[in-house]
LOTIDREN-263925 format. One record per residue (C-alpha): x, y, z. Coordinates in pm, whole numbers, plus 50000, padded with zeros to 5 digits. Example, Ala and Ser with C-alpha at 12.3 -4.5 7.8 and 13.67 -1.06 7.14 Angstrom:
REM residues 2
512304955050780
513674989450714
This chain:
REM residues 280
536158720887215
534478713887564
536248692887828
534468660387877
533038654688223
534498632888471
532548600888511
530278596988792
531588575889081
528208563489199
529158545889498
532038567189625
529858591289834
528108564090008
530958542990074
532578573390228
530098581590466
528628544590528
531658525390565
531908486490589
534268467190785
534578428290736
536138402690992
536888368990844
535798343091120
535978308290936
538688294390656
538788260090552
536298231790525
532908233990674
531248198690732
528028186690843
525238208790933
526648245691065
524038270991179
524668307691158
522618327691408
521478364191408
524328381391560
523318417591424
525688417991148
525818410490751
527748378890650
529688372990325
530388335990254
532998324689938
532538289089842
535678278789710
534688240989666
531118228589726
528638212289719
526738230389985
522938236490068
521928267390197
518948271890422
516968303490539
513498315190585
511878283590413
514178287890094
516678262389990
519548266689772
521828241889633
525328255389533
527328232589311
530148256489186
532338283289330
529808308289474
529328343589676
526648340189952
525848374590076
523718386390348
523448422190395
521318420790699
521248399590963
519808364190887
519858334391051
520698305590796
522078269490786
524718253890557
524688217490517
527688200790351
529108166290316
529938152190675
533558141690547
534868160390272
533088192190350
532818223390138
536028247490132
534818281790248
536148314190367
533418334090572
533228368490734
530978392090945
530268425490800
529738455091015
527938485190805
528078519090978
524518530191050
523448497891114
519918491591006
519838526390884
522668522690644
521348533090310
523138504190119
522118475290328
518398488190340
518368486389935
519678455789892
517658419989895
517978398490210
520048372390027
522448374589730
524118343289558
526238345189269
528728324689090
532178336389177
532288338488774
529828365588740
532408388888899
534838391888590
537338414988778
537638394489075
539588361789021
543088377889120
541568392089418
539778358989513
542908338389451
544748358189684
542088360389936
541818322689943
545618317489927
545828340090244
542618326990422
543828290590408
547338297390511
549048305890827
551188338890741
551958367790980
549278396090907
547048371290735
543848384090935
544378420990854
544848411390478
542058389390421
539868414590612
540638441990357
540208415390068
536668405790185
535888444490163
537408446989819
535008417089709
532138436589845
532858466489647
532988444889320
529938430189407
527938463789487
529148473989139
528028443288996
524408446589134
524438483489012
525608476088660
523478444388622
520278461688733
519598436389003
518388462189238
514978472889148
514058499189400
515708523289652
518748544789620
520868516189461
518258512589187
518548549789143
522288547789118
521838523788831
519738549788635
522568570288409
520638602888484
519118599488855
522918586688953
524248621688885
521748637989141
521988610589391
525818613989372
525428649289429
523318645489739
525548618989863
528768639989812
527268671989940
524288667090157
524738701990337
524068719489992
520578738289949
519448712089705
516168722489556
513918701989304
515138726889023
519058721089112
518798683289139
517068682288787
519468702088634
522308682088777
520408650688651
519968665788300
516128660988320
513268685188344
511798692088677
508628673788634
510288642288483
512998641888724
510528641089001
508488614588827
511338591788736
512898597189076
510108585989296
509278556989086
512958543189074
513908551589440
510578548689578
510128582389739
510358618289627
513468634889608
512958661689892
511878631590107
514918609990021
517608641790090
515598646890414
515908610090538
519428606290409
520438638690609
518508622690923
520638590690853
523818609090838
522908628491143
522578592391343
525618580991235
527638613591368
525698612991699
526768577491771
530368587491690
529978614891961
529878647791741
528188674491897
524558685691790
525558719891650
528528705591447
526198677091298
523718704291204
526228721590980
527538688290832
524218676590716
522428708790597
520548725290873
521468761090993
521488754391369
520878726391631
517338738291690
516638733091318
518108697391320
516248687891646
512718693891495
513448675991189
515018649191375
512048647791610
509498649491319
511528618691114
512138595491449
509468604291719
512418613391938
514778644292019
518338635791930
519328635092294
516668608092382
517418587692053
520988587992132
520338575092489
518088548692374
520658537692127
523508535392366
520998516192643
520268491792370
């Protein structure tokens, strides 16, 4: 009798290589008009009690029930609450490694609003988060920051399972067969993947795999893999890794090979790109 294969963890590879850190910056009532400027970070706001009016880029939303408001990328926004009673909220900045190149944030809509009840596994987590956020106990900041990160993982799982992301790698991860190939690339980017080997992992014919991948993810498998490897290389260079070591990590045989691919993708050599990054 064949041994059942282990379920594919669609987020593990991405979250291992592109981590996110949360830092709570507000807890308690938010009264009147509050502007949140673009500070180069994403934000996650948890509304324990409204009502609250949300405005950004010409869009307005009225929040009447406990809700989650998620900005994966920097976006200036305004919250308007009653000037006296306010809205009870806990808010955190989100720093995604890789910045704008992070494949998770790139794949998400600019804004996500959900009632907290949409996350069925979250109530115990949210109860603890709000209890700690609204209290003054030792270790509070560290604990609440980690709880925000856990809520974010539940949110990403919900977006995958509900099919709300319709293009990009997260949309591909929502497809049961493409998810196997994408997860394999994310977990072993240095492997010598070919269209044939990825199609075999997905359990699809070569032509069908190429067609569905391009339709769902928005780019051919070879282009996605090349872009993912360059994104990994950029993240490793930011951390100070040496070019020859980075080349081995992301599937290039030498620093020269990586440099050629990097220059073709970015228009700059790795050295010049890193210099510009550090200057910015």
